[in-house]
Structures are given as C-alpha cells and as structure tokens.
N, C-alpha and C positions, 0 to 999 in steps of 0.2 A: 352769361355765364356764372356761377358761382360758385368760391372756394371759401375752405374751413384752414383757417391757419391754428395747427392743433397743437401747437410751441408758442407763444411769448412771451416775453418777460416785462406784462403793460404795466408795471410799478417800478419798475425800474426806473434811478433819477436823471435819466437821461429824456427821461419822458416828459419831466415833470413840467417843462414850461409848455408843451403841447401837445400832452395828453388827446383831450378832443378833438383837436385838429388832426392826429395821428389817425384814431376810430373814423374820422369824416373820410380822411384819405382812402382808407383801406376800404371801406363801402362804395366808395367811385370807382376802386379797383376791381370790385365786385368781389371783395373779402368779406361774406356774408355774416362769417362769426370765428371769433376767436378765444381758443384756450389760452388762459393767464395764469402761469405755473409760477408755483412759488419755490423758493430753498429754502426756508427756514419758517417759524412759526410769525416771527413779525410780518414777512412779504405773503404767508398767507391770509392773514387779517386782512392783508392790504389788497391782494387779491380778489376775498369775496368782496370787500369793498366796491369794488371797481366791477363785478358780476350783477351787484345788485344794482346800481346805478346807470346801467348799459344794457338793453336785451341782446345785444348783439355779443356780448362776454359772459363764459362760463370760466369757473375757475378751476385748478388743482391744486392741491392743499399735499405737502410734504418735507420733509428736509430732505437739501442734497449733500453729497458726499462730503463736501467741501466743509459743508456745518454740521457733518455729522458728532465732532467731538464738541459743540458746542451745545447740542441738541437740550441738555440739562435734564434736570429729574420732573416726571410728571409730565413729558412734551408727547408720548403717545395718546395719553387722555384726552390733551389738546388737540393733537390734530384730529380723534375721532371727534369729538365735541364737532371743531370747525367741517370736519367729511360731513357732517349729519345734514347740512343748508344744502338746498332744493338748487340751488345754481353752482354745487361742488360736486363735479362729475370726474374725479380721478384722484389718485394717489401718487403724487410725482413734484417736484423728482426727486426719483430716489439712485440708488446706485452706488454705483464703486468708481472712482479716477486713482488709477495709481501713478498719473502721469504728474501731478504736481504734489499730489499725498499729504493735502490742506488738514485732513485726520490722518491720525492711526490706522491702517488696514484692518486691524481687527474691530477698530470702533466702527470704519464704514461697514463688515460683514451686518456687524450686531446691528445695526442700524437697519441698515435694508432689510435684513431676512424678519425686526419686528416689524418695518412698515407689510413687506408681502403680507404677515400674518395678520393684519391690519383690513389692507385690500379682503383680504381671505373672509373677514369678520362681518364687514360690511358692503360684500360684493359690489365692488371699483375695482374700475382698470386702472393698470399701475403703468405711467411713465418713466422708463428706462435712460438712466445714463451710466454709459461704461466707457471710459476709455482705459487703453492699456489694463485690461482685465477682464481677458474672455472667459478664463478657464472661473474665476471665483464669480462671476457673472452668471455665468451659465450653470454654474452647478447650486448658486442660490436660487435661480430661477425653477430651476427643476426638481430642487423639493422643496419651493416653498409653496402657499398656497395662496392665489390670485384667480380671478377669473379671465381676464386679459390683460395682454400687457402688448408695448408700444415700445422699441427700439429707439428711442430719440435722438434726431441727429447722426443717424446710422453711417459710419466712418469703417466700416470693416468691407473687407471683401466677400467674393459670394461664399466661399466654407464658411467663413461664421455666421452669414445671413442663413443659410439653409441650415446651418443648427439652431439660431434660434425659430427657424420659420416651423421646425421641427416638431418643437419646445410649444405652438403653437401664435406665437409673436406677431407681433405686427411690423415693420418694418417704416420710418419715416425719415423721408428725406429733406437735406435743408438747401440751404444755396449755395454749402461743400460743394455739391457735385457738377456748380455752373467753374469750377476753380480748373487750373491747368495742373496736370498731374494728378488728373481724377479717372483716371481710365478703372481700375478696377471696383471703384463706385460705380460710374457708369454701367457697367456688367450688372451690379448690382440692381442697378434700376430699371435694365432692361429685362429681367430675368425671375425677381419677384413675383410674385402668383395677382392676380387684377384683385382677389379682395384684400389681401393685405397689406396693400398700398396708400401711405398716410403724406399728405407734406405740412411740411411749416418753415417757419422765419428763424426761430432763435432770437429774433428780436430783443434787446440791440444787437445781438451778435452775428456777424457771418455773412454783411451782406453779399447777395448774389454777383456775378458780373451780370451787367455793367454799373450797377449801383457799388462794388467791392472798395471796401476800405472808409464809404459812411455809414453814418449810422442805420442801419437793419430797423424796416419798420413794414408790420405786417400787407399795406398797399404792395411790396414787390415779392409777394409771395408769386405775383404772376409772371415773373422773370424765370424761377424755381421752375412752375409748372408748363411753359413753353420749350424748357432743356428737356424735362423729362417725359413731354408727349413725345417730340423729337427723338428721343431715342427710343421710345416705343413704337415708334408710328403711326400714334395718334393727334387725332385735332387736339385742340386744345378744349375743346367743349367737350370732347368726349372724356379726356383726362380730367380735367373740372369734375364730370358727373360719377367719373368713377371714384374719386376719392373725396366726392362729399359724401357719398352713402356708403363709404367705409369709417367715414370720420365718425358720421349720425348713429353707424350701428354701434362702432367702439365705443365713443362716449354716452349713447343713449340719449343724442339730442336729439330737440324735436324738429323729426324730419319734414312736418307740413311747416312748421312757422318759418325754419330756412328757406324753405321750396318759392315761401312769399314775397321776405326779403330782398 
C-alpha cells in the first residue's frame, strides 16, 4: 500500500520534538509522500527547507486567509521566488475563512485573488481553504486563473462539492469524515468521481477516529483511507492506488519514484 498525504503542516511547533520520528512512522504506515503546506512566508521557507532535506516531502507555499492581513508589501514577489524551487509543487494554502475572520474579508479576497493569478502565471495547482465562505470562494475560483485546484479538508455538502467539481476542482477528505455527525460529508465521499478524490491529514490538526483528540500526524492517514474505502465499497489497497495516482497527477509528483518507495 502506498498513500500520499496531500496536506500536512510538518513545520508546526507541535512536531519540533520528534519530526524525524514522525516521518519514519509515516513511511512505516504506508504514507510514502507528504505535501507540507505553508500558511505564511516564514512557514513557506520552513516547508521548502523540509522538502529539500527529505525525499518523501514536497512543499506548497502560500498565505492562509488567517494571515492575509499580515502578508506585508512584496509578499507576492517572495512567494514567486519560493515557488520556483523544484521541490515546491503548489500554491497554498490560500482561500477564505469567514468563521474566524482573523483578517478582514476584503483583504482575504484580495490576497486569494492575487495568489490565484500567481498560480496561473507559474502553472502551479492551488490548495484552497474555504470555511463559511462558499459563495465568495466559488466566485474567485470561477473568475481566477489557475491550472488545478483542490478544496482542502472539504467540509461541505454534496451540492457545494458538485459546484466546485463543475469548476474542475478536486475534493480532499481529511479525518473529519470519521467524526460523529459527518453524514453529509460521507455522501460527498461516496459521490466524488474517482479521478477527483484526494486524501489528507491536515496534521497536526483533526486526527481521525480512533486517534481523535491526539496530535494528528501523516501516519494516521490510513484511518481516513480505510473509512473512505468502506464508504465507496473498495479495498484499502484499491483506494490507495486511486488517490495516489490522483495526487501524483495533481501535484505533478514523480510517479515512478513514489512507486519505488
């Protein structure tokens, strides 16, 4: 079995004490590749550094909506420079978060739109965060210039998923789908087309059942994979094959290298 964790935050302080062991546990659990995703310029540099030092890690660089107000002058030029590194495979995570509103909404929209344009310029896929902001996220994606987009840690219903799918987006499922009360999300997992489905941990957040309440890590991805496989009536091995192929295609990952590891 070979899985790809398409969204983790390996630079997070919660991994400071045992980051190397986390990567070993991931490999032992069948997670052969990990995309470590930035939230601001500092974490983008840290993500790139981790990707340079670990063959199983690739990086995404971007400014999260929580950090949009603090992006600062010249942030887009710095992101462009970082994104040209060969270990960087996406712009992200970008998007809108109207639940916390840590950045003013107009600023969130401006920063998301600018990063979508950057993704189009560099022909890189985008990793999209959207919370309680469906209409504005949809409008920006519909009007933006981007080659491919994934709705990270998708938490909406099938109507929302179908709208994003119609734009050409992928849907990424995280451990939330294993939580009690996730019936609408289970419907999404059952209906997403086979070639648009991705899996992630969003580690260190949102550990799946039976690890809920603990620090999440890439090794726990198999719990989410097993759950989604059951919903779709597939073996774990078949789901791993499907989602790995999708991740390699979406992020332009080295398929042959991933199959050897």
